[in-house]
ZAMARGU-4260 file (C-alpha; in steps of 0.2 Angstrom, whole numbers, plus 5000, padded with zeros to 4 digits):
<rodrens>
0) 5052/4822/5017 | 5051/4807/5028 | 5057/4795/5019 | 5069/4805/5011 | 5076/4810/5030
5) 5077/4789/5034 | 5087/4787/5016 | 5100/4800/5021 | 5099/4794/5040 | 5100/4775/5033
10) 5114/4781/5021 | 5123/4791/5037 | 5122/4776/5048 | 5130/4763/5033 | 5144/4778/5030
15) 5147/4779/5049 | 5148/4759/5052 | 5161/4762/5034 | 5172/4773/5044 | 5171/4763/5058
20) 5178/4746/5048 | 5190/4755/5039 | 5196/4762/5055 | 5197/4746/5061 | 5205/4737/5047
25) 5217/4751/5045 | 5221/4747/5065 | 5223/4727/5060 | 5233/4735/5045 | 5245/4745/5058
30) 5246/4731/5068 | 5251/4718/5054 | 5265/4730/5048 | 5270/4732/5066 | 5272/4713/5068
35) 5279/4711/5050 | 5295/4725/5053 | 5298/4716/5072 | 5298/4698/5061 | 5309/4708/5048
40) 5322/4716/5061 | 5323/4700/5071 | 5327/4689/5051 | 5339/4702/5047 | 5346/4702/5066
45) 5348/4684/5064 | 5355/4683/5049 | 5370/4695/5051 | 5373/4685/5067 | 5375/4667/5056
50) 5384/4677/5044 | 5397/4683/5056 | 5398/4666/5064 | 5403/4659/5047 | 5416/4672/5042
55) 5422/4668/5061 | 5422/4651/5057 | 5432/4652/5040 | 5447/4665/5047 | 5446/4650/5064
60) 5449/4635/5049 | 5461/4644/5040 | 5471/4648/5055 | 5471/4630/5060 | 5476/4625/5042
65) 5492/4636/5043 | 5496/4630/5061 | 5495/4614/5053 | 5506/4617/5039 | 5520/4627/5050
70) 5522/4613/5064 | 5522/4600/5053 | 5536/4597/5051 | 5538/4600/5071 | 5543/4580/5076
75) 5557/4579/5064 | 5564/4597/5070 | 5564/4589/5088 | 5575/4573/5080 | 5585/4583/5073
80) 5589/4594/5088 | 5602/4578/5095 | 5612/4579/5080 | 5615/4600/5083 | 5619/4596/5100
85) 5632/4583/5094 | 5641/4591/5082 | 5642/4607/5093 | 5652/4595/5105 | 5661/4589/5091
90) 5668/4607/5087 | 5670/4610/5104 | 5683/4593/5106 | 5692/4597/5088 | 5695/4614/5092
95) 5704/4608/5108 | 5714/4595/5100 | 5722/4605/5086 | 5714/4597/5070 | 5711/4613/5059
100) 5708/4605/5044 | 5696/4592/5049 | 5685/4608/5059 | 5683/4618/5045 | 5677/4603/5036
105) 5664/4602/5051 | 5660/4618/5052 | 5657/4619/5033 | 5645/4604/5037 | 5635/4610/5053
110) 5633/4629/5045 | 5624/4619/5030 | 5613/4608/5041 | 5611/4624/5054 | 5604/4635/5040
115) 5595/4623/5030 | 5583/4620/5048 | 5583/4638/5051 | 5575/4639/5032 | 5563/4628/5039
120) 5558/4641/5054 | 5569/4633/5068 | 5579/4647/5079 | 5593/4644/5093 | 5588/4654/5109
125) 5600/4665/5114 | 5604/4663/5131 | 5619/4671/5141 | 5623/4670/5159 | 5617/4684/5168
130) 5601/4685/5159 | 5583/4684/5169 | 5576/4666/5171 | 5562/4665/5162 | 5551/4650/5164
135) 5544/4651/5148 | 5559/4651/5138 | 5571/4640/5152 | 5572/4626/5161 | 5580/4626/5176
140) 5590/4609/5180 | 5598/4612/5195 | 5603/4629/5207 | 5620/4634/5215 | 5624/4648/5227
145) 5626/4663/5218 | 5646/4666/5214 | 5639/4685/5216 | 5625/4694/5223 | 5620/4699/5205
150) 5615/4683/5199 | 5603/4680/5212 | 5589/4671/5204 | 5597/4673/5187 | 5605/4662/5174
155) 5623/4655/5178 | 5628/4645/5167 | 5620/4636/5150 | 5619/4618/5148 | 5609/4614/5133
160) 5602/4628/5121 | 5585/4629/5117 | 5576/4629/5102 | 5558/4640/5093 | 5550/4634/5076
165) 5541/4646/5072 | 5540/4657/5088 | 5533/4643/5098 | 5547/4634/5111 | 5551/4616/5104
170) 5563/4614/5115 | 5568/4624/5132 | 5587/4630/5136 | 5594/4619/5149 | 5601/4631/5163
175) 5608/4632/5179 | 5601/4648/5193 | 5610/4656/5206 | 5603/4654/5223
</rodrens>
């Protein structure tokens, strides 16, 4: 029997050793799984950030492209503002002179010219005496003593009309303010 007992003890020892090895392997497998899950989570986070960055890049470049096309003709529009000013001065002088027939023809040309420019996004600013002075839209040419107390710090006179191109100021309205 002693031989049987020795064999049983040997079998038990081998079983214990295998059990210990299995436990160690399971621990290693669990550790490896945790490391793999952490690595997967890091890579997934990196992928999501990279994808979001690329989407932001696409949006930004699309906006820049649209801005470029919207304001590509800005330089030409600014050069046309002098012609608009000359038309306005000519219309004022013609109305004072009493040249009604010529005045109607020039007004027609002026309206067509103004309509074509407004189709391209050019809009005159509406500024009147008594409006509040705003540095984002107005350029103060000079200050004069205010004719009344309610005009202090406000616009007294408009010297030159301001214009916007697609809601961007391309020429500030030149005004006189009350002091």
